[in-house]
C-alpha positions as CSV (number, residue, x, y, z in Angstrom):
1,M,86.0,95.5,83.5
2,D,84.2,97.2,80.7
3,S,84.9,95.2,77.4
4,K,85.8,98.4,75.6
5,I,88.3,99.3,78.2
6,K,89.6,95.7,78.5
7,K,90.3,95.6,74.8
8,S,92.0,99.1,74.9
9,Q,94.1,98.1,77.9
10,L,95.3,94.7,76.4
11,A,96.3,96.6,73.0
12,R,98.1,99.3,75.0
13,L,99.9,96.6,77.2
14,G,101.0,94.8,73.9
15,R,102.5,98.0,72.8
16,I,104.2,98.6,76.0
17,E,105.6,95.0,76.0
18,G,107.2,95.8,72.5
19,Q,108.6,99.1,73.9
20,V,110.2,97.2,76.8
21,R,111.7,94.7,74.4
22,G,113.0,97.5,72.3
23,I,114.6,99.1,75.3
24,A,116.3,95.8,76.1
25,R,117.7,95.8,72.6
26,M,118.9,99.4,73.1
27,I,120.8,98.5,76.2
28,E,122.3,95.4,74.5
29,E,123.5,97.7,71.6
30,E,124.8,100.2,74.0
31,R,122.7,103.0,72.6
32,Y,123.0,106.6,73.8
33,C,121.8,106.8,77.5
34,I,119.4,109.7,76.8
35,D,117.7,107.7,74.1
36,V,117.1,104.8,76.5
37,L,116.0,107.2,79.2
38,N,113.4,108.7,76.8
39,Q,112.0,105.3,75.9
40,L,111.9,104.5,79.6
41,R,109.8,107.6,80.2
42,A,107.5,106.7,77.3
43,V,106.8,103.3,78.9
44,R,106.3,104.9,82.3
45,A,103.7,107.3,80.7
46,A,101.9,104.5,78.9
47,L,101.7,102.4,82.2
48,N,100.4,105.4,83.9
49,K,97.6,105.6,81.3
50,V,96.7,102.0,81.9
51,E,96.6,102.7,85.5
52,Q,94.4,105.7,85.3
53,E,92.0,103.8,83.1
54,T,91.8,100.8,85.3
55,L,91.3,103.1,88.3
56,G,88.5,105.0,86.5
57,D,86.7,101.7,85.5
58,H,87.1,100.5,89.1
59,L,85.6,103.6,90.5
60,Q,82.7,103.7,88.0
61,H,81.7,100.1,88.4
62,C,83.1,98.3,91.6
63,V,83.1,101.2,94.0
64,A,79.7,102.6,92.6
65,H,78.1,99.1,93.1
66,A,79.4,99.0,96.8
67,F,77.9,102.4,97.4
68,H,74.6,101.6,95.7
69,A,74.0,98.1,96.7
70,G,76.6,97.0,99.0
71,S,76.8,97.0,102.8
72,E,78.5,99.5,105.0
73,K,81.6,97.0,105.2
74,D,81.6,96.8,101.4
75,R,81.8,100.6,101.2
76,K,84.5,100.8,103.8
77,D,86.6,98.1,102.1
78,K,86.3,99.9,98.8
79,I,87.6,103.2,100.4
80,E,90.4,101.3,102.0
81,E,91.4,99.7,98.8
82,I,91.5,103.0,97.0
83,L,93.5,104.8,99.8
84,E,96.1,102.0,99.8
85,V,96.6,102.2,96.0
86,L,96.8,105.9,96.1
87,D,99.2,105.8,99.1
88,S,101.5,103.3,97.3
89,R,101.8,105.6,94.2
90,R,103.5,108.3,96.4
91,H,106.3,105.9,97.3
């Protein structure tokens, strides 16, 4: 993983971790359900951003390498990995 992306991802995940702890406190304090739901949506959006950046980095580095320097099997394996990830996102 690119070091700049890695640093960004770790920072974003740290913020997400704090958001999740905040949601747990909100539930403990029996806060208004819509407020909790809004925070849950914010966490989901932040996780989606981490996923998108990780996928982009994977495509630019791992997949590109397989297509430029890898074998036919490497290319097929990378395609299958991507298809599995994308298929699991629909469920």
